[in-house]
C-alpha positions in Angstrom: 73.8 -25.3 -30.4 75.9 -28.1 -31.7 74.3 -31.6 -33.0 75.2 -33.2 -29.9 73.6 -30.4 -27.7 70.5 -30.7 -29.8 70.2 -34.4 -29.5 70.7 -34.1 -25.6 68.2 -31.3 -25.4 65.4 -33.3 -27.4 66.3 -36.6 -25.4 65.6 -34.5 -22.2 62.4 -33.3 -23.3 61.2 -36.7 -24.8 62.0 -38.3 -21.3 59.9 -35.6 -19.6 57.1 -36.1 -21.9 57.2 -40.0 -21.5 57.4 -39.6 -17.7 54.3 -37.1 -17.9 52.5 -39.5 -20.1 53.1 -42.4 -17.5 51.6 -40.5 -14.9 48.3 -39.8 -16.8 45.7 -42.6 -15.9 44.6 -43.3 -19.5 41.5 -45.2 -18.3 40.1 -42.3 -16.4 41.2 -40.0 -19.1 39.5 -41.9 -21.7 36.4 -42.4 -19.8 36.1 -38.7 -19.0 36.8 -37.4 -22.5 34.0 -39.9 -24.0 31.4 -38.4 -21.4 32.4 -34.9 -22.1 32.2 -35.4 -25.9 29.0 -37.1 -25.6 27.5 -34.3 -23.5 28.8 -31.7 -25.9 27.5 -33.4 -29.0 23.9 -33.6 -27.1 24.0 -30.2 -26.2 24.5 -29.2 -29.6 21.3 -30.3 -30.6 19.4 -29.2 -27.4 18.1 -26.0 -28.9 18.6 -22.3 -27.7 20.4 -21.8 -31.1 23.6 -23.5 -29.8 24.0 -21.4 -26.9 24.2 -24.4 -24.5 26.9 -25.7 -26.7 29.2 -22.7 -27.0 28.8 -22.0 -23.1 29.7 -25.6 -22.4 32.8 -25.3 -24.6 34.0 -22.5 -22.5 33.3 -24.5 -19.4 35.1 -27.4 -20.7 38.3 -25.1 -21.1 38.0 -23.8 -17.8 37.5 -27.4 -16.3 40.6 -28.7 -18.1 42.8 -25.8 -16.7 41.4 -26.6 -13.2 42.0 -30.6 -13.9 45.5 -29.7 -15.0 46.3 -27.7 -11.9 44.9 -30.0 -9.4 46.8 -32.9 -11.0 50.3 -31.1 -10.8 49.5 -29.6 -7.6 50.1 -32.4 -5.1 46.8 -33.5 -3.5 48.0 -33.3 0.1 48.1 -29.5 -0.2 44.7 -29.4 0.2 44.3 -31.6 3.2 47.0 -29.8 5.1 46.1 -28.3 8.6 46.8 -24.8 7.5 44.7 -25.0 4.4 41.6 -27.1 5.4 40.1 -24.6 7.9 40.5 -21.7 5.6 39.0 -23.5 2.7 36.1 -24.8 4.8 35.2 -21.4 6.4 35.6 -19.7 3.0 32.9 -22.3 1.5 30.7 -21.8 4.5 30.6 -18.0 3.9 29.8 -18.6 0.2 26.9 -20.5 1.2 25.6 -18.0 3.7 26.2 -15.4 0.9 23.8 -17.4 -1.5 21.2 -17.4 1.1 21.5 -13.5 1.4 22.3 -12.3 -2.2 21.9 -15.5 -4.3 19.6 -15.2 -7.4 16.8 -17.7 -7.8 15.9 -19.8 -10.7 13.2 -22.7 -10.8 12.2 -22.2 -7.2 15.9 -22.5 -5.7 18.3 -20.0 -4.4 21.5 -21.6 -5.5 23.6 -19.4 -7.5 26.0 -16.5 -6.6 27.1 -13.7 -9.1 30.9 -12.7 -8.5 31.3 -10.1 -11.3 31.0 -11.9 -14.8 31.2 -15.2 -13.0 28.3 -17.2 -11.7 29.1 -19.9 -9.0 27.1 -22.7 -7.6 28.7 -22.9 -4.0 26.9 -26.2 -3.3 28.9 -28.0 -6.0 32.1 -26.4 -4.6 31.1 -27.4 -1.3 31.3 -31.3 -2.1 35.1 -31.0 -2.9 35.5 -28.9 0.4 33.7 -31.5 2.4 35.7 -34.3 0.9 39.0 -32.4 1.6 37.7 -31.6 5.2 36.8 -35.3 6.0 39.9 -36.6 4.6 42.2 -34.5 6.7 39.9 -35.4 9.8 39.9 -39.2 9.2 43.8 -39.3 8.4 44.6 -38.6 12.2 41.2 -39.9 13.6 40.1 -43.3 12.3 36.9 -44.5 13.6 37.4 -47.0 16.4 34.1 -46.5 18.2 30.4 -45.9 17.0 30.5 -42.4 18.8 33.7 -41.3 16.6 31.4 -41.3 13.6 29.4 -38.4 15.3 32.6 -36.3 15.7 33.0 -36.5 11.9 29.2 -36.0 11.2 29.6 -32.3 12.9 32.0 -31.5 9.9 29.5 -32.6 7.2 26.3 -31.1 8.8 27.0 -27.4 8.5 27.3 -27.1 4.8 24.7 -29.9 4.3 22.1 -28.0 6.2 22.8 -24.6 4.3 22.5 -26.4 0.9 19.5 -28.0 2.1 17.9 -24.6 3.0 18.8 -23.3 -0.6 16.6 -25.7 -1.1 18.7 -28.3 -2.8 17.8 -31.9 -1.6 19.8 -33.8 -4.2 23.2 -31.9 -3.3 22.5 -32.3 0.5 21.8 -36.1 -0.2 25.2 -36.4 -1.7 26.9 -35.1 1.4 25.4 -37.9 3.2 26.6 -40.6 0.6 30.2 -39.2 0.6 30.1 -39.3 4.5 28.9 -42.8 4.8 31.4 -44.0 2.0 34.4 -42.1 3.7 33.1 -43.4 7.2 33.0 -47.0 6.3 36.7 -46.4 4.6 37.8 -44.9 8.1 36.7 -48.0 10.1 32.9 -47.9 10.5 31.3 -51.3 10.4 28.3 -52.2 8.2 26.2 -52.3 11.3 27.3 -48.8 12.2 26.1 -47.6 8.7 22.8 -49.4 9.1 22.2 -47.6 12.6 22.9 -44.2 10.6 20.5 -45.2 7.9 17.8 -46.9 10.1 15.9 -43.5 11.2 15.7 -42.4 7.4 14.7 -45.9 6.5 12.1 -46.0 9.4 10.7 -42.6 8.2 10.2 -43.8 4.7 8.6 -47.1 5.6 6.3 -45.4 8.0 4.9 -43.4 5.0 4.6 -46.6 2.9 2.9 -48.9 5.5 2.4 -49.3 9.1 3.2 -53.2 8.9 6.6 -52.7 6.7 7.6 -50.0 9.3 7.1 -52.2 12.4 8.8 -55.3 10.7 11.9 -53.1 9.9 12.2 -52.0 13.4 11.9 -55.4 14.7 14.2 -57.0 12.1 16.7 -54.1 12.8 16.9 -54.3 16.4 17.1 -58.1 16.5 19.8 -58.2 13.9 21.9 -55.4 15.8 21.6 -57.2 19.1 23.2 -60.4 17.5 25.8 -58.6 15.3 26.5 -55.0 16.2 30.3 -54.6 17.5 30.2 -58.0 19.4 33.9 -57.9 20.0 34.2 -54.5 21.6 30.6 -54.3 23.4 29.4 -56.5 26.1 25.8 -57.8 25.9 24.3 -55.3 28.3 26.1 -52.4 26.5 24.8 -54.0 23.3 21.4 -54.2 24.5 21.1 -50.6 25.8 22.5 -49.2 22.4 20.1 -51.2 20.3 17.3 -50.1 22.3 18.5 -46.5 21.8 18.5 -47.3 18.0 15.0 -48.9 18.0 13.7 -45.8 20.0 15.3 -43.5 17.5 13.5 -45.4 14.6 10.1 -45.3 16.1 10.6 -41.7 16.9 11.5 -41.1 13.3 8.3 -42.8 12.1 6.2 -40.9 14.5 7.8 -37.5 13.4 7.2 -38.2 9.7 4.5 -35.8 9.4 6.6 -32.9 11.0 9.8 -33.7 8.8 7.6 -34.1 5.8 6.3 -30.5 6.5 9.8 -29.3 6.4 10.0 -29.9 2.5 8.8 -27.4 0.0 5.5 -28.5 -1.8 7.3 -29.2 -5.2 9.9 -31.5 -3.2 7.2 -33.5 -1.6 5.7 -34.1 -5.1 9.0 -35.1 -6.5 9.7 -37.4 -3.9 6.4 -39.3 -4.2 5.6 -39.0 -8.0 8.0 -41.7 -9.2 6.1 -44.5 -7.2 3.1 -43.9 -9.7 3.7 -40.8 -12.1 0.3 -41.8 -13.7 -1.5 -40.3 -10.7 -0.6 -36.8 -11.8 0.5 -37.2 -15.4 0.5 -33.6 -16.3 1.8 -32.3 -13.0 4.3 -34.0 -10.6 4.6 -37.3 -12.7 5.1 -35.4 -16.1 8.9 -35.3 -15.9 9.3 -39.0 -15.3 6.5 -40.0 -18.1 8.0 -37.9 -20.7 11.5 -39.3 -19.9 10.4 -42.8 -20.0 8.8 -42.2 -23.4 11.9 -40.6 -24.7 14.1 -43.7 -23.6 11.6 -46.1 -25.1 11.2 -44.7 -28.4 15.0 -44.6 -28.8 15.3 -48.2 -29.1 18.7 -49.8 -29.7 20.0 -47.1 -32.3 18.3 -44.1 -31.2 16.4 -41.6 -33.5 19.6 -39.4 -34.3 21.2 -36.6 -33.4 18.5 -33.5 -33.3 15.8 -36.0 -34.4 14.4 -36.9 -31.0 10.4 -36.2 -31.1 10.4 -35.7 -27.3 13.8 -33.7 -27.0 13.4 -31.6 -30.0 9.6 -31.0 -29.3 10.6 -29.7 -25.7 8.5 -32.2 -24.1 11.3 -33.4 -22.0 11.8 -30.7 -19.1 15.4 -29.6 -18.3 16.7 -31.6 -21.2 19.9 -30.0 -21.1 20.8 -30.5 -17.4 18.9 -33.0 -15.0 17.3 -35.1 -17.8 20.2 -35.2 -20.3 20.2 -39.1 -20.2 16.7 -39.1 -21.5 18.0 -37.2 -24.8 20.8 -39.6 -25.1 18.5 -42.6 -24.8 16.2 -41.3 -27.4 18.6 -39.7 -30.0 21.6 -42.0 -29.5 20.0 -45.0 -28.5 20.5 -48.0 -26.0 24.1 -48.6 -27.2 25.5 -45.4 -26.5 23.6 -45.0 -23.3 25.2 -48.4 -22.3 28.6 -47.0 -23.1 27.9 -43.9 -21.0 27.0 -46.2 -18.0 30.1 -48.3 -18.6 32.4 -45.1 -18.8 31.0 -44.1 -15.4 31.7 -47.6 -13.9 35.4 -47.2 -15.2 35.8 -44.0 -13.3 34.4 -45.4 -10.2 36.3 -48.6 -10.2 39.5 -46.7 -11.0 38.7 -44.4 -8.0 38.3 -47.5 -5.8 41.6 -48.9 -7.0 43.5 -45.7 -6.6 41.9 -45.5 -3.0 43.1 -49.1 -2.3 46.5 -48.3 -3.7 46.8 -45.0 -1.5 45.9 -46.9 1.7 49.3 -46.2 3.2 48.9 -42.4 2.6 45.4 -42.0 4.3 44.5 -38.4 3.1 44.8 -39.7 -0.6 42.8 -42.8 -0.1 40.2 -40.9 1.7 39.8 -38.1 -0.9 39.6 -41.0 -3.6 36.7 -42.8 -1.8 35.0 -39.4 -1.4 35.3 -38.7 -5.1 34.0 -42.2 -5.9 30.9 -41.9 -3.7 30.3 -38.6 -5.3 30.2 -39.8 -8.9 28.4 -43.0 -8.1 25.5 -41.3 -6.1 25.1 -38.6 -8.8 24.8 -41.3 -11.5 22.8 -43.6 -9.6 20.4 -40.9 -8.5 20.2 -39.1 -11.8 19.8 -42.2 -14.4 17.4 -43.7 -11.9 15.1 -40.8 -11.8 15.0 -40.6 -15.7 14.0 -44.3 -15.7 11.4 -43.8 -13.1 13.0 -45.9 -10.3 14.2 -42.9 -8.2 12.6 -39.7 -7.1 13.2 -36.4 -9.3 16.0 -34.9 -7.1 17.6 -32.2 -9.3 21.0 -33.7 -9.4 23.1 -33.2 -12.5 24.7 -35.9 -14.6 28.5 -35.8 -14.3 30.4 -34.4 -17.1 27.2 -34.5 -19.4 24.8 -32.1 -17.8 24.9 -28.4 -18.8 26.5 -26.2 -16.1 29.8 -24.4 -15.4 30.4 -25.1 -11.8 29.4 -28.6 -11.8 31.4 -29.6 -14.7 34.4 -28.0 -13.2 34.2 -29.5 -10.0 33.8 -33.0 -11.8 36.7 -32.3 -13.7 38.7 -31.3 -10.7 37.7 -34.4 -9.0 39.4 -36.3 -12.1 42.6 -34.2 -11.5 42.8 -35.1 -7.8 42.6 -38.7 -8.8 45.5 -38.6 -11.3 47.4 -36.7 -8.5 46.7 -39.4 -5.9 47.7 -42.0 -8.6 50.9 -40.4 -9.4 52.1 -39.9 -5.9 50.8 -43.4 -4.8 51.8 -45.8 -7.4 50.9 -49.5 -7.0 52.9 -51.2 -4.4 53.9 -54.2 -6.8 55.1 -54.7 -10.1 52.5 -56.2 -12.4 49.6 -55.0 -10.1 46.8 -53.6 -12.2 47.0 -49.7 -12.1 
């Protein structure tokens, strides 16, 4: 090869590398790399002779491979009419297979062994539901309130199957993704309130009769005044609001029966965070030990592998659900704050990508669904370690030990990068 040809060859590959580097969302990549690194370092001192650390390394390699694949394969492939039904049906079959042949751990039947690989189909279902809802909303934006229930029929089958495993936390994640994507598709704030009102009514009925009745009265009045004023006449609005009030009242009255549908340990988890000192050695144990760990860490932390609560195994599930408590104790407030900021970067970037992709609805909906998934997981997981949310068994993205969850989280980052690459900012100088 001549010198001229060699220079042309080098220039060609250099241009390709620069083009590839320009397609990377460095904010997303940096925040994700930081979270994965913190999780890996924390797991190294989490006990089991470094087994968690070594296995997590393998999961990271698999997750990075999946990230690159979903980044380089155009995201709209996964929302095509020929692909979505096949993927959705396959995932339902996996969820059904878990109920028949899945193996049980910690009172839940969530895992499925496929040869040497163990999968958690409920984690995969989150991505599949996002694809399916994105494909649906792409051609059917929400123009009326009843349109929401057509999309709800897509989300309910996997959510119910996951709830039956039982996995309350992941089934609630489906609801969070659905509400966010519905709002992005055209549902109003009042529509979202109506969807949430029976659940809020059920909870308030358990707290106090007065707060329950006040909420029903306030919700009914507010909806009469504001709910779809431009599209519904007053008689229609009054009729619909009466139906919502009746649904809220019925939900409150049915609370004992709904409560009985939950497993005993789920009932205790949902109530123990209100006052964990009522049962400090039982249902409140997780939260109390987590609070002790975070409080004892202070600003700088006790140092990796030096936390009394984590190394003494006082924190239950310290490598999965309560890994944030370990970070708070061993790495301190400063690193904990950086972890929260890294999650904020990912969620904000997902929102910006969704906004810039609004001319191509499928990508915009996928980005919003991923933002809701990450945000809900972080809010619920960090909240339960700090005693302000119930213990729902939701892993912390990129940090908690677990193969399927980590791979799915990294797939989400790959999808966001794919959407950004194919839907650049509309104007020069706009923050991307």
